[in-house]
N, C-alpha and C positions, 0 to 999 in steps of 0.2 A: 396704435402702440408704436408702430415703426417711426412715425413722425415725432412722437414724444421722446423716444430713445435718441433720435438724431438731435433733437433740441437740447436735451440735458447733457449729451456728450459734447456738443459744441460749446455750451456754456462753461463746462468744466475745463475744456481746452483753453478757451479765452481767459478764464480766471487764472489758470496756471501760468499762461504766458505773461499776463499782467504782473503777477507776483514775481515771476522769475526775472523779468526785466528790471525790477527794483532790487531784488535780493542779490543778483549777480553783478551789479554794476561796479562795485568796488573791487571785488576779486578778479573780475574779467579785465579791468583796466590795469590792475597790478601785475597779473600773470601773463596776459596776452596783448596788452596795449590797446584793448578795445572794451569800453564799458558794456557794450551789448554783445560781447562774444558768446555768452551762454544762451542768450535769447536767440541770436541768429542761428547758432548751431542746433538749438532745439527745434526751430522752425524748419530748417533745411533738412536735417537728418532725423527728425522725429515726427513732427506734426504733419508736414506735407506728404511724406511717404505713408504715414499712418492713415491720413484721410483717403489717400489713393487706395490703400488696401481695404479700408472700411467699405468704400463703394464697390470695389471689385468683388470682395467676399459677400457683400449683400446681394449680388447678382447670381452667385453660385448656389445651387440647391444644397441646403445644409446636409442632406442625406449623403452627399459626396464625402463629407468628412468622416462619416461612420465607416465607409469603405476603406479609407486610407489612414485610419486612426493608428494602426500598428506601425506603418512606415513613418508616419509623422513623429511618433514617440521615439522610434529607433533613430531617426535623423537628429532629433533634439539631444538624445543621449550621446550620440556620436560627437556632436558639437561640444557637449560637456566634457568629453574625454580629450578633445583637442586642446583644452586649456592647459593640460599637463605636458603637451608636446613642445619642446624647445623651438624657438623661431616662429611658432604659431600662437601659443599661449602667451598672454601678456601679464606679468606680475606687477602689482602695485600695492604698496603699504603692507607687504608680507602676505598678500593673497593673490591667487591665480584665478581670476574670474572673467577675464576677457580673452577674446580670440581675434587675430588679425588675418584675414584671408583676402588676397588680391587687393591689398591696400585699404580694405574696409575693416574697421574694428567694431566689435559688438559684444554683448554680454549674453552668452548662451542660456544662462539660468532664467532670463526673462522669456526666452522662446520656449523653454521647458515648461513654464507655467501654463502656457496656452496648449502645448502638446499634452500635458497631463489632463487638462479639462476635456479635451477632445477624446483622449484614449479612455479615461475612466467613465465618461458618459456613454461611450460605445460599449465598453466592457459590461457595465451594470445595466445598460439599456437592453441587453439581450439575455439577461439571466432570470428575470421574473422571480419565482419562488426560490430558485437556486442561489439567490443573493444571500440567503441565510445559511447556506451550506458551507462548512469549513473547507472542504476539499475543492469545490467548484468555484468558490468566490473568495473567502477570507484568506486562505493560504497564498494563492497567486497574487492577490492584492498586496499582502504583506511583503512578499518577495520583491515586487516591483518598487514599492515605496521604500523599502530598505536599501535597494540598490541606488535609487535616486538620493536617498539620505547619505549613503556612503560617499558618493561623488561630491555632494555639497559639503560634507564634513571635511573632505580632503582639500577643498579649495583654500581656506575654509570659509563657509558662509552659513552660519547657524541661523541667522535671521531669515534668509530665503528658505532654509530647510523648514523652519516653523510655518512659513506661509504655505509651502508646498504640502506639508502634512495637513494643514487646515483645509486646503482645497480638496485633497483626497478624502479626508474624513467627511467634509460637507457633502460631497457627491455620494459617498458610501451611505451616509445617514439618510439622505433624500431618496435613495434607491430602495429603502425599506429593510435596512440591515437588522440583524439581531442585536439588541441592546447589549447583551452579554458579550458578544464578540467585539462590539464597538468599544466597550469599556476596557476589555482586555488589550486591544490594540492601542488605545489611548494611554493606558498605563505603561505599556512597553516603550512607547515613544517618549513619554515623559521621563522615564528612567534613563533612556538613551541620551536625551537632550541634557538632563541633569549631569550625566557623566561627562559629556562634552564640555559643559560649563566648568566643572570642577577640575578638569585636567589642564585647562588653559587659564593662567593667572588673569589675563585681560578680560576674559568672560566672567570669571568669578568677581573681579573688581566691579563689573557692571551691576552685579547683584548687590554688592556692598554699597555702591553708590545709590541704587534704588532704595535700599532700606534706610540709608542715612546719607542724604546729599551733603551734609556738612563734613563728611570724611574727605580729607585732602582736597579742599576746594580748588587748589591750584594744580592739582595732579589728576587723579582718576575721576574726580567729580567735576572737573572743569567744564566739560561740555554741557552736562545737565544744569549746572548752576548758571551758566551763561544763557541757556535756553529759558530758565525760570526768570532770570532778570529781564529778558526780552518780553516774555509773556506778562510779567508783573507790571512793566512800565507801559504796556499798551493800554491798560485801563479799559473803559467801556467802549470808547470809539477810536482808540488808537492815537498814535502821534502824527498820523498823516502819511499818505502814500510817498514813498521814497525818503521817509524821515527816520528810518531805523538807524540807531547808533551801534547796535550790536554787529551789524554786517561790516563795520569798519575794522575787521580783523579780530574781533573779540569772540565771535561765535563760530566754532569749527563746523565744517560741512554745511556751510550756509546755503548752498544751492542744492544740496542733496537731502539727507535725512533730517536736517535741522530747519528746513525751510518753513515749517509750520510756525516756528517761533517768530520768524519775520512777519508772517501773516498777522499774527496776534499783536505784535509790537506796532505795526503800521496801521492796521485796520481795527484793532481792539477786539474785545469780546464779541462785538456785533459782527465783525468780519469772520471770526471763527465760527460763529453760529451759522452764518450764511454758507460757508464752505461745508460744514457738517450737514446742514440742511440739503445741500446739493447732492452729497453722497447718499443721504437717506432717501431722497427723491429718486436717485438712480436705482437704489436697492429696491424701492417700492415698484418702480417701472419694470425692473427685471423679474421680480417675483410675480407681478401681474401677468407678464408674458408667459412665464413658466406655468402658471395656473391655467392659462387658456390653451396651452399646448398639449394636444392629446398624445402625441408621439413621445415615448419615454426617453429616447435618446435626446431629442430636442429639449425636453424639459430639464433633464439632468445637465445638459450643456449650459443652459441659461443659469441654473442654480450654481454651477461651478464658476461661471464668470462673476456672478454676484458675490459668492464667497471670496473669490480672489480679490476683487477690487475693493469691496467694502471692508472685508477683514483686514487687508493690508493697510488700508487708510486709517482705520481705527487703532491698529497696533502702532503705526507710526505716530499718530497724534497723541496717543496715551504715553508712549515712550518719551516724546519731547516734552510733555507736560509733567513728567515725573510720576505718572500713574502706572507705569510698567517699566521694566528694565530696558535700557537702550539696546536696539537691535541692529541698527545700521541699514534698515530697509527704507526705500524711498516712499514718498507720498505720491500715489497715483495721480497723473495728470498735472502735477505741480512741480515735483522735483525734476532736476535736470537729468536727462537720460533718454537718448533716442530709441534704443532697443525696447525700453519699457513702454514708451508711447506707441511704437509700432505694433508691439505684441497686443497691447490693450485694444487698440483700434481694430486690428485684424479680428480679434475675438468678438468684439462688439459688432463688427460687420456680419459675422456668422449669425449672431443673435438677431440682427436686423432682418436677415432672410427668414429666420424662424418666425419673427413677428409678422412678416408680410404674409405668411401662409396660415395665420390663425383664422 
C-alpha cells in the first residue's frame, strides 16, 4: 500500500507540473518576463519542499500527531488570525488570505486543512460511543467548526469554508456519528453558507451564473463561459499540448481554479478522464489503507485526507464545467500554489507511515 500511495502521488505531481508548464506560459511571460515562472515557482516552493516533508513525515510514527493535535490546530488558527494583522497579512483582490513572515508568504487556510484532519481524527478517535453524545462530541465539534468558519468568512473565503466543512463532516460521519445530529449540523451550515452567499452580490452572482450561464456573458458569467469554450473546443482528444487558445488572456485564473479547462482544451475528454481516474485511484488507495488500519485515529486521518483531496478536486472540476457554482478553490496537485502542495504532501506523508504499519 505504501508503494502504491507513493506511485499515484508522484504521478499526480508530474501530471500537474506538465499541465502548469503549459497553462502558465503566457501569463508568466506577460507578468514576470518568464514563460516558466509559475512552473519554476511551483517546483521550488511547492513540490520540492512537499516531497521533503512527505518522506520526513513518513518516517515519524503517526501516533505522534495524535499527541500534538491540539497544538497543531491552535498554531494553524493563530496563522489564520495573522492574515488580519497589518504588515503581516497580505490582501489581494479584496481578500485577506495570505501571510508574510520573515520574507516568506504562504496561505494559512491550506495549513488549516491538514490541521483539521489531524485534530478531528484525534478528537473522534478517542470517543468511541461518546461520538453520538451531544455534550461530549457534537457541541464541541460544532463550536470548533463554527470558529473556523468565522475566520474564513471574514477573509472572505467561502470556497475553502465549504471544503473545510466537508472534511469535518466526512471524519464525523466515518467516526460513527448519529445521523440525526449529522443532518442537523449539515442543515445549520447550509443555512449559514446560504446567508453568506446572499449578503454578498459577487457570491450571489455566481449562483445566477450557475443557473443561467447566458446571463451577462461579458460580465458576471465571463469566467464560466470562457471555461466552457475551452472545454468544448477540446473535443475527444484535445487540441494538443501547449495548443490552448483560451490561456492567451481569455480565461481568468488560468493557473489557479480554472486550470482544469486548459487540461480539457489541450488533452480533450480523454485527458480529463485520465486525471479523474488518477483522483479515483488515489481515493481507492486511501480507502484501502483506511480499511486495513485497525487504529481508529489512523483510519479517520486517512479518511480525512481522502475527503479533502478528492472532495476538493471534484468540487473544482464540477465548478469549472458548469456543474456547480464557481468556488475559487484550486485543483489539488495541478493548480499553482506552493502552500497547497506542501500541505497535501505533508498529509500524505503521514498516511504513508500509517500504510507502512498495516
